[in-house]
N, C-alpha and C positions, 0 to 999 in steps of 0.2 A: 504494500500500500504506500503510495506516494505521500510524503509530508509536504505541505505547501511552505514556501519560503516566507511568505507573508499571507496571512489568512484574512482577507478583506470580507469574505463571505460570512465568516462567523460573526464578525462585527456587524455587518449589515443586517444579519438575521435578528440581532438584538434590537435594532432601532429602525427597522424597515418601515413601520407605520409612521414614525415621526418624520423620517426622510420624505416619504411620499406625501405626507400632510404639508410639509414645508414647500416641496416642489409645487404642489397643487395651489398653494397660496400665491406663489409667484406667477403661475399660469393665470390665476384669476385677476391679479392686479395688472399684469402685463408690463411691468417695469423691469425689463430683462437686463438692463445695464444700469448700475448705480441705484438700484431699488432700495427700499427701506431696510431690507435685510443686511445691506452693506454696513450701514451705520450701526445697527444692532451688533453685528459681528465685531466691528472695530471697537466698540465700547466694552464688550465682554472680554475680548482678548487683551485689550490694554489693561483692564482691571486685573486680570489674572497675572499678567506680567509685572504689574506694579509701575506702569508708566502713564503719563498724561495723554499721549496721543498714539493712535494707530491708524495707518493709512493702507487700506486694502488695495491690491494691485493684481495684475494679470498673471504673474509668476514670481518665483523666487529670484530668477535671473533679473527680471525687470525691477524687483525690489533693490537689488544691489546696484543696478545701473542708475536708477533714480537717486539713490543715496549719493553716488559719486557725482551725478549731475548737480545735486543740491550744493555740493562743495566746489562747483565750477572746475572740476578736474579736466585736464586737457593735455596737449602736447608739452613735453618738457617736465611733466610731473612724474615723480617716482612714487609708486604705491607699493608698499611692502606687504607681501602675503606668502603663504606656504605653497610649495609645489605638490604637496600631498593632499589633494582635494579634487573635487570635480571641476572640470574646465570652466564652468560658469564663473567661478570666483575670479579667475584671471581674465577671462574673456571680456568681461564688462570694462576692465581697465583698458584693454587694447582697443575696444570699440570707440572709446573716447579719445584715442590717440596718445594716451599716457603709457607709461612703461611699467610692467610688473617687475619688481625686484624680489626675487624669491629668497626665502629664508628657511633654513632647515627646521625640523620638528624635534620635539622631545621623544625619546625612545619608548617612553611608557604610556603617555597619553595620546601621542601622535599629533598633538597640537603645536602651534608655532612656538619655537624655543626663544624665550625672552633674551637669553644671553646672546644667541645668534642674531636676534633682531637688533640689539644694541650695536653689535659689530657691523651689521649691514648699513644701519643709519650712518654710523661714523665713516664707513667706507665711501658712501655716496657723497657725504659732506666734504671729505678730504680728497676724494678721487684716488684713494689708495686701494688698488685691487688686491694687494697682499693681505689686507685686513679681512676681506670677505669676497666671494665670487660675485661679480657684477655683470650685467648685460652689456652687449655692444651699445656704444653711444652713451655710456654712463657719465662721460665728462660733462654733458650738457643737462644732466638731470638735477632737479630740485626736490628734496623730500617733501611730500605733501600729506600723505596719510597712510593708514594701516588698515588692511582687511584681515581680521583675525577669525579663523574658522573654528567653530565648535564641532570637532569631528566625532562622528558616530554617536553623538548625543551628549558628550561631556564638554563643558565650557573650558575655554582657554584661561590662562593666568591673567585675569584682567587687572588685578591690583598692580602688578609689575608693568603690564602693557600700557595701562592708562597713565601711570606715573611717568613712564618714559615718553609717551606722546605729549603730555603736558609740558614736560621739560623741553622738548624739541619743537613745540608748536605744531603738532600734527593732529589730525582728526583720527578717530578710531571707528570703524564700522564692524559691528559684530555680525559675522556670517553665521546666523543661527538656523540655517536651513535644516539642520538635523537635530537641533537642541531645544526647540520650544517645549516647555515642560520641565527642563532641567533646572538645577539650582547651583549657585556658587556663593558660598559664605552666607547662606540665608536669603540671598536675593535670587529672583527668577531670571533665567535666560531671557534675552531681549530687553533687559534693563541695565546692561552692564557697560554700555559705551555711549558715545554721542548719538549714534543711530544703530539700530539692529534691523536685520532683514531675515525673514524666514520664508519657507516654501511650504505649500500645501499640495505638492505632488502626491498622488495617491499612496505611495509607499512610505511617506513620512509618518512620524508618530501621530500627528494630526493632519490628515490628508483629505482632499476632496475627490471628486470623480472627474478630474480634468486637470487644468493648470490654474493656479492662483498663488498669491503670495501676500505678504504684509510687511510694512515698515513700522518701526516703533521709535519714538523719541519723546523726550521731555521738553525739547526746545520748541517754543511756540513759533519762532521765526522759521526754523527748518520745516516744521509741519506745514506752514502756509506755502512755502516753496514747493514742497513735495506734492501737495494737493494740486498745485498749479501744473507742475511737470506732468502729473498723471493724466491730465486732460489737455494735451497739446499746448502747454504753457498758458493756459487760460487765466485771464484776469477777472474783472468784475462781472463780465458776461461772456456768452458763448463765442462771440467774434472779436473779443478783446484779448489778443495774444501778446502777453508782456514778456515772454521768454521762450526759448526753444524748449519744447517738451516732447512727449511721446504719447501714443495711445496705450496707456498702462492701466486701463480700468479693469475692475474685477466683474465677472458675470454674476448677476444676482442669484441664479440657480446654484452656483458653486457656494456662495455665501449661505444659502438656505441649507445645503447639505452639511456644511461645516458647523452650522448652529446645532443641527441634530447630533453630530458627532461630538461636539464640545460638551454636551450634557454628560457624557460618560468619560470624557478625556481624563479628568483627575483620577478616576478609578483605574483607567487603563495604564496610566503612568505607574501606579502602585503595582499593578499586575506585571508590568515590564520588570520592575525590581525583583519580583518573585521569580520570574523566568530566568533572569540573568544570574541571580543568586544561586538558583538550582544548577544551572550550567556550570558555574565556577566551582561549586561543591563537587560535582560529578567529575570534573576535569582536572582538579587540582593535583592529583597524584600521578598524572601521566607525565613522565619526564620530558618528552619531546614537545609538549604543548605549553605555550605561554598564554594564560588567560588575561582578559582585559583588566587594566588597573584604573581605579577611580580614586582620585586624591581625597584626602580627608577634607570634609566641609563641602564636597561636591555631591550632587545627585545627578546621575546621567539619565537622559530620556531614552537611552538604549534604542536609538534608531537602527543600529546594527549590533550584533554580538560577534565581534571579530577576534579570532585567535591567530597565533603565529606558530609555525612549525617549519623546520628545515625539510620535513617530509610532506610538505603541502600537496604536491601533485598526487602522490600515492593516496593520501587521505581523501582528497576530493574525488579521486577516481573510485575509491571504495564506496564512498557515500553515494555517488551517482549510480553505481551498480545496484545499490540497495534502494533506489528510488528517493534519495534524499538530496534536495538541491542545495547548492552552495553558490557563493558569489565572491568575486575579488574586487574590493575597493582599496586601492586602485592599482592596476597591474603595471602602470608606467607613470612616474612622476611627470608633472607638467613641463619641467625644464628639458625633458628628453622627448617631448612630443613634437611632431612635425610642425604643428601650428606655431611653436615657439622656437623653431630652428633659427629664426632671424636674430634672436637674442644672443646666439652663439654660446650658450651654456654648454657644458660638457659632462660626460659621465665622470662621477667622482666629486662634482661640485657640492652635492648635498647627500652625503653618504648615508645618513640615517633614513632619509626618505627612500633612497634607492634600496637599501637593505630591507626596509619594511615592505616595500612593494613586492619583493621577491619571496616573502614568507608569510604574508597575511592573507586570510580568507575569512568569510563570514558564514555563520550557520543560520538556519531558520530562526527567525526572531519575530514574535508578535505576542500580544497580551493573552492569546487563547491557545498557546502552545502547551499541549498536555505533558505532564511529567513523564508519562510512559513513552511518549515520543522522544523526549529528551534523552531518556535512558537508552532507547534504541539507537539514537544518533551517537551517543558516547560509546556504546558497545562496539559499533562499527569502527570508531576511531581507535579504541583500545586494541582492536584486532589487526591494526596496521603497525608493524614493528619499524622502529627507526633505523 
């Protein structure tokens, strides 16, 4: 019997009547774009995260793009981020003509390493490539901001990152595409920097049935700019365009679906803790497996449960043979991807990211994963000798 990697059907079964009720309400009022459900969702999710403002948009990628646009990012700007992430994180930097300056990750959390970040900022400021690997054309770059990724559901080290940013006059964007629902030192993800961006892609801890995203901020001025950017740079009325913007609006039906899902979201975050804890307990005594590490004071949203092994290919093969799906996030760091060949980074520039890509893979993870299914997964792993 095949075990689903993410079981959206089990979740839907719980709230099917509420989902259909919400969709029918949208069909009845006919406000398919920016309908009343959008504002309701923004208010509820902002309250959960503990921030003043939330701006719904069309995807997590657009959320990142809009955040950069709000800071007038453009050519000549250096934006520091990790190469161990989905391409969207760096893609939005490039789309605006700015340059991603990659920074290696911590070997335990897989989030951006603050020590390496400091070295990268100093290297760009001084033009000293001996201090840190820099992209082609670094001589003309000016440090502008940081996009810190909360990978696999665990937040980055924002105390250190924010302090560094303040000292250097940089903004910080929290890429919380995988971490909505997580906690850092008692504060919720999406409240940890100047602006946060999350994704509601179906596979996320809080996902819709299509594409949608949201931006969070406590800054009133930034909120006004973001709401303008979302609708083609709109000013006081439809044909008053006061800045360059995009079509970044969220569909009302997706908001209606998210409202139904949000009713059970806090419970699901708790269930994810149970599933992750059970995995780690079952796997802890297997010598060739490294289980995920969560720092003290952090609560992961467990978007993925990712383990490491030098015997990765054999384990994944055995699991596949037994009808158990796996996934690799991410098989090749961004600095070695063809899209970023123009930056002329090379193999060995970010050794922790490169080593991690070669040995990491993710197991089925969702709130409804049965304990007996986890035991079956672990038994297959135990059967593979290192």
